[in-house]
C-alpha positions in Angstrom: 0.0 0.0 0.0 2.8 2.5 0.9 4.6 1.7 -2.4 1.4 2.6 -4.3 1.1 5.8 -2.3 4.6 6.8 -3.2 4.0 6.1 -6.9 0.7 8.2 -6.9 1.9 11.2 -5.0 2.7 14.5 -6.7 5.6 15.2 -4.3 8.9 15.2 -6.1 11.2 12.8 -4.2 14.0 11.8 -6.5 15.8 8.5 -5.7 19.5 8.8 -6.3 21.5 5.6 -6.8 24.1 4.4 -4.3 26.7 6.6 -6.1 24.4 9.6 -5.6 23.3 10.0 -9.2 20.1 9.9 -11.1 19.9 9.5 -14.9 18.4 12.5 -16.7 17.2 12.4 -20.3 17.1 15.7 -22.1 14.3 15.9 -24.7 13.3 18.6 -27.1 10.2 20.2 -25.5 8.5 20.7 -28.9 9.4 17.6 -30.9 9.9 15.2 -27.9 13.0 13.9 -29.6 15.7 12.6 -27.2 18.7 14.9 -27.2 21.1 13.4 -24.6 21.4 11.3 -21.5 23.4 12.6 -18.6 23.4 12.2 -14.8 22.6 14.5 -12.0 23.5 14.5 -8.3 21.4 16.4 -5.7 23.5 19.6 -6.1 23.2 19.7 -9.9 19.4 18.9 -9.7 18.9 21.7 -7.2 20.9 24.1 -9.3 18.8 23.1 -12.4 15.6 23.8 -10.5 16.9 27.2 -9.3 18.2 28.6 -12.6 15.8 26.8 -15.0 18.8 25.5 -17.1 20.2 22.0 -17.3 23.1 21.4 -14.8 24.5 17.9 -14.8 27.1 15.9 -13.0 30.1 14.8 -15.1 31.0 11.3 -14.2 34.3 11.4 -16.1 35.4 14.7 -14.5 33.5 14.2 -11.3 32.3 17.7 -11.1 29.1 19.8 -11.7 28.6 20.7 -15.3 26.4 23.6 -16.3 25.4 22.6 -19.9 26.4 25.5 -22.2 28.6 27.4 -19.7 31.6 27.0 -22.0 30.0 26.0 -25.3 27.1 28.4 -25.3 24.7 25.4 -25.9 22.4 26.0 -23.0 19.3 23.9 -22.3 16.4 26.0 -21.0 14.1 23.9 -18.9 10.4 23.9 -19.9 9.3 21.0 -17.6 10.6 18.0 -15.7 9.0 14.6 -15.3 10.0 11.7 -13.2 9.1 8.0 -13.6 6.8 6.1 -11.3 9.5 5.2 -8.7 11.3 8.5 -9.1 14.7 7.0 -10.0 15.0 8.7 -13.5 14.0 12.0 -14.8 13.2 13.6 -18.2 14.0 17.3 -18.8 12.0 18.9 -21.5 14.3 21.5 -22.8 14.7 24.2 -25.4 18.2 23.7 -26.9 19.8 27.1 -27.3 23.0 28.0 -29.1 23.4 24.9 -31.3 23.1 21.2 -30.7 23.1 19.2 -27.6 25.8 16.7 -28.7 29.5 17.4 -28.3 29.9 16.2 -31.9 27.9 19.2 -33.1 24.8 17.3 -33.9 21.4 18.4 -32.6 21.3 15.3 -30.3 23.4 12.4 -29.2 21.0 9.7 -30.4 22.0 9.8 -34.1 23.0 6.1 -34.5 20.4 3.6 -35.4 20.8 -0.1 -34.7 20.2 -2.4 -37.7 17.9 -5.0 -36.2 18.3 -7.2 -39.3 22.1 -7.4 -39.1 22.6 -10.5 -36.9 26.4 -10.0 -36.7 25.9 -6.5 -35.3 23.5 -7.8 -32.7 26.1 -10.1 -31.2 28.1 -7.7 -29.0 28.6 -9.9 -25.9 32.1 -11.0 -27.1 
């Protein structure tokens, strides 16, 4: 019963993983196309809520990363959703100043997996 209560509440109570992170998918607020996947910790999520721009946690650099602070490719927050158990979030953003991907593309999800290529589908080796 209490699990259902948590899943039906409107209270935002993000569940961070044991390493203190939560996955955050940035999606274009108009087209709903996925732009990128990043991670947030409590500090970066709080900063995102305060400034209404995406602020992530860089796992490779182990530091707070304000998207666009050096590149000019800011993500203005339009809305935020969380899943039923609040361990992942989606940021609906307006991508400003160019693309979301460090490759210069509009988004990071530009590769498509060929489901008919059996050799490509065997990646466990």
